[in-house]
N, C-alpha and C positions, 0 to 999 in steps of 0.2 A: 400217802397217795391213796386215793379212793379206788376200790375194786369195783369193776363194772358187773352188774347183774347179768344173768343169761338173757333177760329181756332186752337190756341195753345193748348187749352184744349183737343180738338178732336185729335190732333196729338199725344197726350199722350195716348189717349184711343184707337185709331185705330190700328188694327193689321198691322204692317208694313212689316213683313216678312212672307215667306211661312211657316216657322217653327210654326208660331202661328195659322195657319188655317189647316194644314195637320193633319188629325185625324187618329190615329191608323196606324198599319203597312200595307203596300201594299201586296197583293198576288203576289208572284213571282214564276217563274219556275226555276228549276235546269238545268244546261247545259247538264247534263248527261241523262235527261229525253228523252224517245223516242218520235218521232213525234206523235205517237198514244196517248201516255200519255199526252203530251202537249195539243193536240187537245181536248182530253177528259176533261182535267182540265179547259181549256178555256171555253168549253161549259157548264160545271157544274157551273162555276162562272158567266156565262152570259157575258163573256168578248170576245172581238175580237182580242185583243193583250195583251201581258204581258211583263213586265221587266224580264230579266233573270239575276240572281245573283249567285255569287260563294258561297262557304260554309261560308264565312265571311260576306256575305251580300253586297259585292261590286257589283255595276252595271256593267254587261258585255255587255249588249245590250238589244234588244227587239226581240220578234218573234210575228208574226201575224198568225192567223189560215188560212187566205186566202193564204199567202205566203207558209206556210207549205204544204197546200193541193196542190197548183199549182206546186211548185218546186219539191216536193217529189213524190206526187201521179202522177203528169203529166209525170214524167220521169221513172215511173215504179219501183221506190225504195220501199222497204218494210217499211211501217210506224212503224212497231213494232220493227224493228232493227235499222233504221236510227235515228240518234240523232238529237234532236231539235236544238242543237248548230250549226249544219251544215248550218242552215238557219238563223243564228243570224245576225240581223242588228246592226253592231257595230257603226254606225253613228247616234245613238240614240240622239235625242234632249232631254235635261234635264235642270233642274234648281237646283241651290244650295239653301239649306234651309234658308240662310241668305239674299237671294234676295227678293226684294219687290214684293208685289202682283201685282203692276202695271207692273213691268218688266216681270213677268210670263204671264200676260194677253197679253202684247204686243207681246211676242214671240209666244204665241199660235195663235194669230190672224195672224201674219206674215206667220207662217208655216201651217196655217189651221189645227190646232190640237185641239182636245177636252180634252186631258189630257196630263200631263207631269210627268215623274218621278221626284221626289225631293230627292236630295242626300246631304250628308255631303261633306266637302272639300276633304275627302278621297274617295269620290264616293261610300260611303255606303248608301244603300237605307234608306230613312226616310219614304217615302210614295208616294202617287200620288195626284196631285192637278188637279181638273177638272174646266172647265169654270163655272160649277154650283157652286162649292166651292167658286170661286172668286166672282161670282154674289151675293152669300149669304153674304160674308164678306163685300162687298161694300154696300149692303142694310143695314146691321147691322151698318156700319160706318155712313151712312146717318142718320139713326135713332138716333144714339148717338149725332150727330151734332145738330139735331133738339131738342133733349131733353136738351142739354147743353145750348141752347139759349132760352129755355122756351117754345118751341112748344110742343103740345100734339101729340103723335104718335098713330095713329089708326092701329089696326091689319090688 
């Protein structure tokens, strides 16, 4: 019987996909929300941007408060009647839930992003992963490696 190396053991322990580190559902906006409602929601959640999903939870794109304010307010449109979907960024960068943490981190660094929507293969929202989530997962993985080879891990 072949003995597994510490690295092989960690490979089994380490979260490999985004599915394993995305916690809970992401806050999303509805496409039929007014610009005013979208901005109010973003402010109340302390967010600067948000994914927009349809009634089935499928990712349609993202909107940001700054774009909503600049494009709608700057052109004299009424934010109470203008729909947020008119300023929808449909070229949203996202990851699939079965992609690795390393792939998500690389994409975020290449695109200078702090967070990414995570979707199923049908583009239904699973959640959002942040650089902080990735850093926590990597720290946890390193601690598991150290424990598996007999090191003590200090808090």
